[in-house]
C-alpha angles and dihedrals in degrees: 000000000000092000090045095053093044094051100039118093115249091247091068096040105277122138142147091238093056090047090052090048090057091043089055091049090049090049088057089056098038120007095201094048089048092053092048090049091050091048089053093048094050092044090052091046091053096248100130098172091057093042091053091046093055095043089052091048089052089055092049092050102034108014093191125150087253092056091052092046092054091053092044091050090048092052090050091050088050091051092245102132096162090058089047091053093047090051093049089050090053089048091051091050090058102034106027095212119164091215088068089066087059092048092053090048091048094053091045090051096043095049099033093235135125089010095172091054090046093051092047093049094047092049089050089050091052095047092050097036121144134163090260090065089078099213117091117238090244090071091053089051088052091051091050089051088054092050093050090047089055087050088052090239100141096176095054091041092054091046091056098041089051089054089050092050092047089053098045108012096176098060105112096201090061090057091046090051091051090054091051092049091048088060093059 
């Protein structure tokens, strides 16, 4: 209901105040879900300070992987990759999930920051990979290729992008990345 009222135009009954009303009711039933709902409302309503506050409160109260993911996604949407990485590292400290290594590597590769950390995390992800991680190895290869491209290491970048393409040959973004790397 919260998402519905936030996204509907006012002419058909949508409004932030209605969404917050439902978020408050939800908070009475489940504090963590209420905080997540409020974070969503404030994020949608372009009030980043309040969105961050409620996502952090959700982590304090619930501390689930979902709570951490919401705050990480928020930081990425706000173009704050260092905060996103810090949050993923805190989540990993609590939950010890290999997929979080991939997430850190992805943010590092996407934003061209902390490249050594990104490389280390992606290699840890690959060495500990299992089906339950949810992200195919080819995507980690792709992220490594991005990191090496940022480092201007064409040979290593091509090695990793070729592994990505071999693993998932129909992914268009892999082919596009290879073209970019080839231009180095």
